[in-house]
Backbone and ligand atoms as CSV (ligand in chain L), in Angstrom:
chain,resi,resn,atom,element,x,y,z
A,1,MET,N,N,-22.377,-13.766,2.015
A,1,MET,CA,C,-21.506,-13.575,3.194
A,1,MET,C,C,-21.958,-12.320,3.946
A,2,ASN,N,N,-22.192,-12.427,5.244
A,2,ASN,CA,C,-22.621,-11.225,5.983
A,2,ASN,C,C,-21.420,-10.375,6.404
A,3,ASP,N,N,-21.720,-9.199,6.925
A,3,ASP,CA,C,-20.667,-8.242,7.265
A,3,ASP,C,C,-19.683,-8.796,8.285
A,4,TYR,N,N,-20.218,-9.549,9.216
A,4,TYR,CA,C,-19.347,-10.067,10.268
A,4,TYR,C,C,-18.294,-11.007,9.684
A,5,ASP,N,N,-18.753,-11.941,8.848
A,5,ASP,CA,C,-17.818,-12.877,8.220
A,5,ASP,C,C,-16.780,-12.137,7.396
A,6,LEU,N,N,-17.259,-11.094,6.712
A,6,LEU,CA,C,-16.386,-10.336,5.834
A,6,LEU,C,C,-15.279,-9.654,6.643
A,7,SER,N,N,-15.659,-9.020,7.754
A,7,SER,CA,C,-14.638,-8.302,8.511
A,7,SER,C,C,-13.650,-9.281,9.149
A,8,GLU,N,N,-14.143,-10.477,9.469
A,8,GLU,CA,C,-13.240,-11.481,10.043
A,8,GLU,C,C,-12.242,-11.954,8.977
A,9,LEU,N,N,-12.762,-12.127,7.789
A,9,LEU,CA,C,-11.925,-12.542,6.667
A,9,LEU,C,C,-10.868,-11.477,6.386
A,10,TYR,N,N,-11.295,-10.226,6.421
A,10,TYR,CA,C,-10.393,-9.115,6.179
A,10,TYR,C,C,-9.298,-9.060,7.243
A,11,GLN,N,N,-9.711,-9.273,8.499
A,11,GLN,CA,C,-8.719,-9.235,9.574
A,11,GLN,C,C,-7.681,-10.325,9.403
A,12,GLU,N,N,-8.135,-11.485,8.982
A,12,GLU,CA,C,-7.209,-12.598,8.756
A,12,GLU,C,C,-6.223,-12.263,7.652
A,13,LEU,N,N,-6.730,-11.611,6.612
A,13,LEU,CA,C,-5.899,-11.240,5.472
A,13,LEU,C,C,-4.817,-10.236,5.905
A,14,ILE,N,N,-5.229,-9.246,6.702
A,14,ILE,CA,C,-4.276,-8.239,7.185
A,14,ILE,C,C,-3.225,-8.893,8.083
A,15,LEU,N,N,-3.691,-9.756,8.953
A,15,LEU,CA,C,-2.790,-10.454,9.873
A,15,LEU,C,C,-1.788,-11.312,9.102
A,16,ASP,N,N,-2.293,-12.016,8.114
A,16,ASP,CA,C,-1.453,-12.895,7.304
A,16,ASP,C,C,-0.368,-12.091,6.593
A,17,HIS,N,N,-0.759,-10.958,6.001
A,17,HIS,CA,C,0.223,-10.143,5.267
A,17,HIS,C,C,1.200,-9.437,6.198
A,18,SER,N,N,0.757,-9.127,7.427
A,18,SER,CA,C,1.678,-8.456,8.350
A,18,SER,C,C,2.669,-9.455,8.947
A,19,LYS,N,N,2.219,-10.693,9.117
A,19,LYS,CA,C,3.122,-11.709,9.684
A,19,LYS,C,C,4.013,-12.353,8.640
A,20,HIS,N,N,3.473,-12.472,7.430
A,20,HIS,CA,C,4.234,-13.090,6.343
A,20,HIS,C,C,4.229,-12.164,5.136
A,21,PRO,N,N,4.933,-11.019,5.256
A,21,PRO,CA,C,4.885,-10.045,4.159
A,21,PRO,C,C,5.431,-10.617,2.853
A,22,ARG,N,N,4.721,-10.303,1.746
A,22,ARG,CA,C,5.195,-10.719,0.425
A,22,ARG,C,C,6.137,-9.639,-0.103
A,23,ASN,N,N,7.059,-10.051,-0.932
A,23,ASN,CA,C,7.959,-9.103,-1.611
A,23,ASN,C,C,8.744,-8.243,-0.627
A,24,LEU,N,N,9.178,-8.855,0.463
A,24,LEU,CA,C,9.968,-8.121,1.457
A,24,LEU,C,C,11.446,-8.230,1.106
A,25,GLY,N,N,12.125,-7.096,1.115
A,25,GLY,CA,C,13.551,-7.071,0.818
A,25,GLY,C,C,13.827,-6.227,-0.415
A,26,ALA,N,N,15.034,-5.722,-0.507
A,26,ALA,CA,C,15.392,-4.850,-1.621
A,26,ALA,C,C,15.327,-5.606,-2.944
A,27,LEU,N,N,14.960,-4.891,-3.978
A,27,LEU,CA,C,14.926,-5.448,-5.328
A,27,LEU,C,C,16.278,-5.136,-5.966
A,28,ALA,N,N,17.022,-6.177,-6.292
A,28,ALA,CA,C,18.401,-5.990,-6.754
A,28,ALA,C,C,18.473,-5.112,-8.000
A,29,ASP,N,N,17.543,-5.298,-8.931
A,29,ASP,CA,C,17.618,-4.554,-10.192
A,29,ASP,C,C,16.549,-3.464,-10.272
A,30,ALA,N,N,16.264,-2.850,-9.130
A,30,ALA,CA,C,15.235,-1.798,-9.099
A,30,ALA,C,C,15.654,-0.616,-9.963
A,31,SER,N,N,14.680,-0.064,-10.685
A,31,SER,CA,C,14.955,1.135,-11.481
A,31,SER,C,C,14.506,2.391,-10.726
A,32,HIS,N,N,13.597,2.204,-9.785
A,32,HIS,CA,C,13.072,3.320,-9.014
A,32,HIS,C,C,12.997,2.912,-7.548
A,33,GLN,N,N,13.260,3.844,-6.661
A,33,GLN,CA,C,13.041,3.578,-5.253
A,33,GLN,C,C,12.860,4.875,-4.480
A,34,ALA,N,N,12.176,4.771,-3.355
A,34,ALA,CA,C,11.985,5.939,-2.502
A,34,ALA,C,C,11.766,5.461,-1.075
A,35,GLU,N,N,12.032,6.361,-0.146
A,35,GLU,CA,C,11.859,6.055,1.268
A,35,GLU,C,C,10.715,6.866,1.830
A,36,GLY,N,N,9.976,6.262,2.734
A,36,GLY,CA,C,8.881,6.982,3.371
A,36,GLY,C,C,8.944,6.842,4.877
A,37,PHE,N,N,8.441,7.853,5.570
A,37,PHE,CA,C,8.461,7.849,7.031
A,37,PHE,C,C,7.165,8.431,7.557
A,38,ASN,N,N,6.554,7.720,8.465
A,38,ASN,CA,C,5.331,8.191,9.114
A,38,ASN,C,C,5.658,8.505,10.572
A,39,ALA,N,N,5.824,9.786,10.866
A,39,ALA,CA,C,6.265,10.214,12.191
A,39,ALA,C,C,5.247,9.870,13.280
A,40,LEU,N,N,3.978,9.820,12.911
A,40,LEU,CA,C,2.927,9.547,13.900
A,40,LEU,C,C,3.087,8.175,14.538
A,41,CYS,N,N,3.508,7.224,13.727
A,41,CYS,CA,C,3.569,5.839,14.195
A,41,CYS,C,C,4.995,5.331,14.263
A,42,GLY,N,N,5.880,5.944,13.486
A,42,GLY,CA,C,7.264,5.475,13.434
A,42,GLY,C,C,7.524,4.509,12.290
A,43,ASP,N,N,6.538,4.358,11.409
A,43,ASP,CA,C,6.711,3.456,10.260
A,43,ASP,C,C,7.771,4.003,9.306
A,44,ARG,N,N,8.638,3.110,8.876
A,44,ARG,CA,C,9.632,3.457,7.861
A,44,ARG,C,C,9.542,2.420,6.756
A,45,VAL,N,N,9.468,2.873,5.526
A,45,VAL,CA,C,9.368,1.915,4.429
A,45,VAL,C,C,10.137,2.427,3.215
A,46,THR,N,N,10.831,1.521,2.559
A,46,THR,CA,C,11.472,1.837,1.288
A,46,THR,C,C,10.795,0.980,0.224
A,47,VAL,N,N,10.356,1.617,-0.838
A,47,VAL,CA,C,9.681,0.892,-1.920
A,47,VAL,C,C,10.626,0.804,-3.114
A,48,PHE,N,N,10.744,-0.397,-3.645
A,48,PHE,CA,C,11.595,-0.649,-4.814
A,48,PHE,C,C,10.715,-1.061,-5.987
A,49,LEU,N,N,11.005,-0.478,-7.148
A,49,LEU,CA,C,10.228,-0.818,-8.338
A,49,LEU,C,C,11.161,-1.097,-9.498
A,50,LYS,N,N,10.744,-2.045,-10.316
A,50,LYS,CA,C,11.442,-2.241,-11.576
A,50,LYS,C,C,10.437,-1.975,-12.674
A,51,LEU,N,N,10.688,-0.905,-13.424
A,51,LEU,CA,C,9.785,-0.533,-14.513
A,51,LEU,C,C,10.411,-0.901,-15.846
A,52,ALA,N,N,9.570,-1.413,-16.728
A,52,ALA,CA,C,10.015,-1.709,-18.084
A,52,ALA,C,C,8.835,-1.526,-19.021
A,53,SER,N,N,9.032,-0.812,-20.103
A,53,SER,CA,C,7.989,-0.532,-21.105
A,53,SER,C,C,6.705,-0.021,-20.458
A,54,GLY,N,N,6.840,0.902,-19.506
A,54,GLY,CA,C,5.662,1.522,-18.901
A,54,GLY,C,C,4.869,0.610,-17.992
A,55,ARG,N,N,5.454,-0.482,-17.585
A,55,ARG,CA,C,4.774,-1.437,-16.730
A,55,ARG,C,C,5.643,-1.759,-15.506
A,56,VAL,N,N,4.981,-2.104,-14.397
A,56,VAL,CA,C,5.715,-2.513,-13.199
A,56,VAL,C,C,6.064,-3.988,-13.338
A,57,GLU,N,N,7.333,-4.274,-13.497
A,57,GLU,CA,C,7.750,-5.675,-13.643
A,57,GLU,C,C,8.054,-6.292,-12.294
A,58,GLY,N,N,8.523,-5.460,-11.378
A,58,GLY,CA,C,8.843,-5.970,-10.053
A,58,GLY,C,C,8.595,-4.898,-9.016
A,59,ALA,N,N,8.163,-5.335,-7.823
A,59,ALA,CA,C,7.932,-4.393,-6.732
A,59,ALA,C,C,8.250,-5.092,-5.426
A,60,SER,N,N,8.937,-4.383,-4.546
A,60,SER,CA,C,9.221,-4.938,-3.230
A,60,SER,C,C,9.336,-3.801,-2.236
A,61,PHE,N,N,9.434,-4.149,-0.978
A,61,PHE,CA,C,9.597,-3.117,0.033
A,61,PHE,C,C,10.487,-3.624,1.154
A,62,ALA,N,N,11.056,-2.681,1.890
A,62,ALA,CA,C,11.860,-3.010,3.051
A,62,ALA,C,C,11.548,-1.973,4.108
A,63,GLY,N,N,11.940,-2.247,5.316
A,63,GLY,CA,C,11.729,-1.266,6.370
A,63,GLY,C,C,11.074,-1.885,7.581
A,64,LYS,N,N,10.672,-0.999,8.490
A,64,LYS,CA,C,10.074,-1.459,9.721
A,64,LYS,C,C,8.808,-0.656,9.969
A,65,GLY,N,N,7.692,-1.339,9.911
A,65,GLY,CA,C,6.428,-0.652,10.125
A,65,GLY,C,C,5.533,-1.466,11.031
A,66,CYS,N,N,4.423,-0.869,11.438
A,66,CYS,CA,C,3.451,-1.580,12.250
A,66,CYS,C,C,2.710,-2.594,11.367
A,67,ALA,N,N,1.817,-3.348,11.965
A,67,ALA,CA,C,1.105,-4.405,11.227
A,67,ALA,C,C,0.343,-3.854,10.034
A,68,ILE,N,N,-0.320,-2.707,10.224
A,68,ILE,CA,C,-1.130,-2.133,9.146
A,68,ILE,C,C,-0.239,-1.682,7.991
A,69,CYS,N,N,0.851,-1.023,8.331
A,69,CYS,CA,C,1.782,-0.521,7.312
A,69,CYS,C,C,2.401,-1.688,6.545
A,70,THR,N,N,2.831,-2.701,7.270
A,70,THR,CA,C,3.468,-3.861,6.638
A,70,THR,C,C,2.476,-4.600,5.737
A,71,ALA,N,N,1.257,-4.803,6.237
A,71,ALA,CA,C,0.240,-5.498,5.439
A,71,ALA,C,C,-0.091,-4.699,4.183
A,72,SER,N,N,-0.204,-3.380,4.346
A,72,SER,CA,C,-0.539,-2.528,3.210
A,72,SER,C,C,0.567,-2.578,2.154
A,73,ALA,N,N,1.820,-2.518,2.600
A,73,ALA,CA,C,2.958,-2.559,1.677
A,73,ALA,C,C,3.017,-3.913,0.967
A,74,SER,N,N,2.760,-4.968,1.715
A,74,SER,CA,C,2.798,-6.316,1.160
A,74,SER,C,C,1.727,-6.485,0.076
A,75,MET,N,N,0.503,-6.049,0.383
A,75,MET,CA,C,-0.587,-6.177,-0.597
A,75,MET,C,C,-0.344,-5.274,-1.796
A,76,MET,N,N,0.165,-4.072,-1.529
A,76,MET,CA,C,0.411,-3.118,-2.609
A,76,MET,C,C,1.412,-3.685,-3.617
A,77,THR,N,N,2.509,-4.249,-3.115
A,77,THR,CA,C,3.530,-4.755,-4.034
A,77,THR,C,C,2.980,-5.917,-4.863
A,78,GLU,N,N,2.038,-6.674,-4.295
A,78,GLU,CA,C,1.424,-7.760,-5.063
A,78,GLU,C,C,0.477,-7.206,-6.124
A,79,GLU,N,N,-0.308,-6.197,-5.732
A,79,GLU,CA,C,-1.331,-5.668,-6.640
A,79,GLU,C,C,-0.732,-4.941,-7.839
A,80,VAL,N,N,0.335,-4.182,-7.618
A,80,VAL,CA,C,0.833,-3.321,-8.710
A,80,VAL,C,C,1.684,-4.086,-9.726
A,81,LYS,N,N,2.131,-5.268,-9.351
A,81,LYS,CA,C,2.979,-6.036,-10.264
A,81,LYS,C,C,2.222,-6.349,-11.549
A,82,GLY,N,N,2.818,-6.007,-12.669
A,82,GLY,CA,C,2.194,-6.283,-13.958
A,82,GLY,C,C,1.311,-5.151,-14.454
A,83,GLN,N,N,1.071,-4.155,-13.600
A,83,GLN,CA,C,0.193,-3.061,-14.009
A,83,GLN,C,C,0.952,-1.980,-14.771
A,84,THR,N,N,0.204,-1.261,-15.614
A,84,THR,CA,C,0.797,-0.114,-16.293
A,84,THR,C,C,0.827,1.053,-15.306
A,85,LEU,N,N,1.609,2.074,-15.638
A,85,LEU,CA,C,1.710,3.233,-14.744
A,85,LEU,C,C,0.357,3.913,-14.568
A,86,ALA,N,N,-0.447,3.943,-15.635
A,86,ALA,CA,C,-1.777,4.553,-15.544
A,86,ALA,C,C,-2.669,3.749,-14.596
A,87,GLU,N,N,-2.550,2.441,-14.651
A,87,GLU,CA,C,-3.343,1.582,-13.763
A,87,GLU,C,C,-2.922,1.764,-12.306
A,88,VAL,N,N,-1.620,1.877,-12.090
A,88,VAL,CA,C,-1.109,2.076,-10.735
A,88,VAL,C,C,-1.623,3.404,-10.168
A,89,GLU,N,N,-1.579,4.425,-11.005
A,89,GLU,CA,C,-2.041,5.756,-10.610
A,89,GLU,C,C,-3.518,5.714,-10.199
A,90,LYS,N,N,-4.304,4.992,-10.981
A,90,LYS,CA,C,-5.741,4.874,-10.726
A,90,LYS,C,C,-5.985,4.120,-9.412
A,91,LEU,N,N,-5.220,3.054,-9.222
A,91,LEU,CA,C,-5.366,2.242,-8.019
A,91,LEU,C,C,-5.000,3.067,-6.782
A,92,PHE,N,N,-3.936,3.860,-6.891
A,92,PHE,CA,C,-3.520,4.730,-5.786
A,92,PHE,C,C,-4.667,5.665,-5.407
A,93,THR,N,N,-5.271,6.297,-6.398
A,93,THR,CA,C,-6.349,7.252,-6.149
A,93,THR,C,C,-7.547,6.568,-5.494
A,94,ARG,N,N,-7.905,5.406,-6.011
A,94,ARG,CA,C,-9.060,4.687,-5.454
A,94,ARG,C,C,-8.800,4.256,-4.017
A,95,PHE,N,N,-7.596,3.742,-3.768
A,95,PHE,CA,C,-7.254,3.279,-2.429
A,95,PHE,C,C,-7.205,4.455,-1.457
A,96,HIS,N,N,-6.606,5.548,-1.906
A,96,HIS,CA,C,-6.491,6.740,-1.074
A,96,HIS,C,C,-7.876,7.291,-0.733
A,97,ASP,N,N,-8.756,7.364,-1.734
A,97,ASP,CA,C,-10.122,7.849,-1.516
A,97,ASP,C,C,-10.875,6.941,-0.555
A,98,LEU,N,N,-10.676,5.654,-0.714
A,98,LEU,CA,C,-11.352,4.671,0.132
A,98,LEU,C,C,-11.042,4.939,1.607
A,99,LEU,N,N,-9.793,5.306,1.893
A,99,LEU,CA,C,-9.378,5.497,3.281
A,99,LEU,C,C,-9.581,6.918,3.788
A,100,THR,N,N,-9.594,7.902,2.909
A,100,THR,CA,C,-9.588,9.283,3.391
A,100,THR,C,C,-10.835,10.089,3.053
A,101,SER,N,N,-11.645,9.605,2.117
A,101,SER,CA,C,-12.839,10.363,1.758
A,101,SER,C,C,-13.811,10.392,2.935
A,102,PRO,N,N,-14.333,11.582,3.275
A,102,PRO,CA,C,-15.224,11.675,4.438
A,102,PRO,C,C,-16.531,10.904,4.243
A,103,ALA,N,N,-16.940,10.720,3.005
A,103,ALA,CA,C,-18.179,9.984,2.751
A,103,ALA,C,C,-17.914,8.486,2.862
A,104,GLU,N,N,-18.940,7.744,3.219
A,104,GLU,CA,C,-18.812,6.290,3.248
A,104,GLU,C,C,-18.476,5.812,1.837
A,105,PRO,N,N,-17.624,4.806,1.733
A,105,PRO,CA,C,-17.216,4.376,0.395
A,105,PRO,C,C,-18.388,3.854,-0.435
A,106,VAL,N,N,-18.474,4.320,-1.658
A,106,VAL,CA,C,-19.481,3.797,-2.579
A,106,VAL,C,C,-18.787,2.830,-3.539
A,107,GLU,N,N,-17.491,2.742,-3.358
A,107,GLU,CA,C,-16.624,1.900,-4.181
A,107,GLU,C,C,-17.116,0.452,-4.180
A,108,ASP,N,N,-17.043,-0.179,-5.307
A,108,ASP,CA,C,-17.308,-1.607,-5.362
A,108,ASP,C,C,-16.049,-2.304,-4.845
A,109,LEU,N,N,-16.123,-2.736,-3.590
A,109,LEU,CA,C,-14.932,-3.251,-2.925
A,109,LEU,C,C,-14.348,-4.478,-3.616
A,110,ASP,N,N,-15.211,-5.255,-4.268
A,110,ASP,CA,C,-14.729,-6.475,-4.913
A,110,ASP,C,C,-13.639,-6.188,-5.938
A,111,THR,N,N,-13.767,-5.049,-6.612
A,111,THR,CA,C,-12.812,-4.751,-7.664
A,111,THR,C,C,-11.483,-4.255,-7.103
A,112,LEU,N,N,-11.418,-4.022,-5.816
A,112,LEU,CA,C,-10.155,-3.594,-5.208
A,112,LEU,C,C,-9.349,-4.789,-4.694
A,113,GLY,N,N,-9.920,-5.977,-4.831
A,113,GLY,CA,C,-9.212,-7.178,-4.390
A,113,GLY,C,C,-8.869,-7.110,-2.921
A,114,ARG,N,N,-7.687,-7.579,-2.586
A,114,ARG,CA,C,-7.301,-7.658,-1.163
A,114,ARG,C,C,-7.124,-6.276,-0.529
A,115,LEU,N,N,-6.937,-5.256,-1.360
A,115,LEU,CA,C,-6.789,-3.905,-0.806
A,115,LEU,C,C,-8.033,-3.492,-0.030
A,116,ALA,N,N,-9.189,-4.055,-0.410
A,116,ALA,CA,C,-10.441,-3.717,0.254
A,116,ALA,C,C,-10.405,-4.099,1.732
A,117,SER,N,N,-9.540,-5.052,2.080
A,117,SER,CA,C,-9.470,-5.487,3.478
A,117,SER,C,C,-9.011,-4.360,4.399
A,118,LEU,N,N,-8.383,-3.334,3.818
A,118,LEU,CA,C,-7.885,-2.228,4.640
A,118,LEU,C,C,-8.910,-1.102,4.792
A,119,ALA,N,N,-10.087,-1.293,4.199
A,119,ALA,CA,C,-11.106,-0.241,4.238
A,119,ALA,C,C,-11.494,0.128,5.667
A,120,GLY,N,N,-11.482,-0.849,6.569
A,120,GLY,CA,C,-11.871,-0.608,7.959
A,120,GLY,C,C,-10.977,0.397,8.667
A,121,VAL,N,N,-9.771,0.579,8.143
A,121,VAL,CA,C,-8.801,1.497,8.752
A,121,VAL,C,C,-9.326,2.932,8.741
A,122,ARG,N,N,-10.241,3.232,7.803
A,122,ARG,CA,C,-10.766,4.604,7.697
A,122,ARG,C,C,-11.446,5.070,8.988
A,123,ARG,N,N,-11.854,4.133,9.802
A,123,ARG,CA,C,-12.479,4.502,11.075
A,123,ARG,C,C,-11.445,4.923,12.122
A,124,PHE,N,N,-10.165,4.726,11.824
A,124,PHE,CA,C,-9.099,5.060,12.769
A,124,PHE,C,C,-8.113,6.022,12.113
A,125,PRO,N,N,-8.423,7.334,12.204
A,125,PRO,CA,C,-7.604,8.334,11.473
A,125,PRO,C,C,-6.098,8.206,11.728
A,126,MET,N,N,-5.731,7.821,12.937
A,126,MET,CA,C,-4.303,7.678,13.242
A,126,MET,C,C,-3.652,6.592,12.388
A,127,ARG,N,N,-4.457,5.584,12.008
A,127,ARG,CA,C,-3.907,4.441,11.283
A,127,ARG,C,C,-3.950,4.620,9.778
A,128,VAL,N,N,-4.698,5.623,9.337
A,128,VAL,CA,C,-4.826,5.819,7.891
A,128,VAL,C,C,-3.454,6.064,7.273
A,129,LYS,N,N,-2.631,6.845,7.975
A,129,LYS,CA,C,-1.299,7.152,7.446
A,129,LYS,C,C,-0.416,5.908,7.390
A,130,CYS,N,N,-0.652,4.976,8.312
A,130,CYS,CA,C,0.100,3.710,8.296
A,130,CYS,C,C,-0.198,2.956,7.006
A,131,ALA,N,N,-1.484,2.965,6.617
A,131,ALA,CA,C,-1.907,2.211,5.431
A,131,ALA,C,C,-1.532,2.915,4.137
A,132,THR,N,N,-1.505,4.267,4.166
A,132,THR,CA,C,-1.245,4.984,2.916
A,132,THR,C,C,0.246,5.287,2.711
A,133,LEU,N,N,1.056,5.170,3.764
A,133,LEU,CA,C,2.491,5.471,3.624
A,133,LEU,C,C,3.152,4.694,2.473
A,134,PRO,N,N,2.947,3.370,2.393
A,134,PRO,CA,C,3.601,2.641,1.291
A,134,PRO,C,C,3.183,3.183,-0.079
A,135,TRP,N,N,1.936,3.626,-0.188
A,135,TRP,CA,C,1.434,4.136,-1.469
A,135,TRP,C,C,2.035,5.496,-1.807
A,136,HIS,N,N,2.127,6.364,-0.803
A,136,HIS,CA,C,2.770,7.663,-1.046
A,136,HIS,C,C,4.229,7.448,-1.443
A,137,THR,N,N,4.845,6.461,-0.817
A,137,THR,CA,C,6.248,6.176,-1.109
A,137,THR,C,C,6.396,5.609,-2.527
A,138,LEU,N,N,5.457,4.758,-2.895
A,138,LEU,CA,C,5.435,4.209,-4.256
A,138,LEU,C,C,5.318,5.331,-5.287
A,139,LYS,N,N,4.431,6.273,-5.001
A,139,LYS,CA,C,4.214,7.405,-5.906
A,139,LYS,C,C,5.481,8.250,-6.015
A,140,ALA,N,N,6.137,8.441,-4.885
A,140,ALA,CA,C,7.384,9.207,-4.892
A,140,ALA,C,C,8.442,8.493,-5.722
A,141,ALA,N,N,8.474,7.162,-5.608
A,141,ALA,CA,C,9.432,6.383,-6.392
A,141,ALA,C,C,9.143,6.553,-7.881
A,142,LEU,N,N,7.874,6.528,-8.239
A,142,LEU,CA,C,7.481,6.675,-9.651
A,142,LEU,C,C,7.819,8.067,-10.169
A,143,ASP,N,N,7.638,9.060,-9.295
A,143,ASP,CA,C,7.937,10.440,-9.682
A,143,ASP,C,C,9.438,10.705,-9.676
A,144,LYS,N,N,10.188,9.656,-9.329
A,144,LYS,CA,C,11.649,9.749,-9.278
A,144,LYS,C,C,12.105,10.824,-8.309
A,145,LYS,N,N,11.311,11.032,-7.289
A,145,LYS,CA,C,11.728,11.995,-6.277
A,145,LYS,C,C,12.803,11.344,-5.430
A,146,THR,N,N,13.748,12.112,-5.025
A,146,THR,CA,C,14.768,11.553,-4.152
A,146,THR,C,C,14.559,12.092,-2.751
A,147,GLY,N,N,15.168,11.446,-1.806
A,147,GLY,CA,C,15.014,11.887,-0.416
A,147,GLY,C,C,13.816,11.226,0.223
A,148,ALA,N,N,13.606,11.496,1.493
A,148,ALA,CA,C,12.573,10.824,2.245
A,148,ALA,C,C,11.229,11.499,2.069
A,149,VAL,N,N,10.172,10.687,2.131
A,149,VAL,CA,C,8.805,11.174,2.071
A,149,VAL,C,C,8.273,11.226,3.486
A,150,SER,N,N,7.537,12.248,3.781
A,150,SER,CA,C,6.891,12.307,5.080
A,150,SER,C,C,5.397,12.416,4.862
A,151,THR,N,N,4.620,11.776,5.740
A,151,THR,CA,C,3.170,11.860,5.604
A,151,THR,C,C,2.645,13.139,6.230
A,152,GLU,N,N,3.526,13.925,6.824
A,152,GLU,CA,C,3.091,15.185,7.455
A,152,GLU,C,C,2.628,16.172,6.396
L,1,ZN,ZN,ZN,1.920,2.438,11.642
């Protein structure tokens, strides 16, 4: 598959997740939750998690964000389900580095699954916060921090 096909595929994936977000809505039996706000874009997201035996059993999100934020939150909640806290932590770091590291990614994108579709966002610094907001909020939920998270 050449680069052009790949970026088209990625765009379709982002569009699909932004139009038909997975795991949208509050999780009734959430054990952890946190709110995040991205002042640059106006994205607001609440992440709900259900943790049991050190694993993410359920994840969902609510709020109002732009297409990138919504797609990122949708993919994130799908990816972290079933993962251990250590795995989630690792995934957060890899995803964050992918979008914010000044060097071109050397990451093997295949192993990031659908999250790799957001790699193109790194070229648009204003949008990076849209994509990482759900992840920062997830981390805040895991850290049991209360109150709102800001990307500032
Ligand atoms: Zn946004």
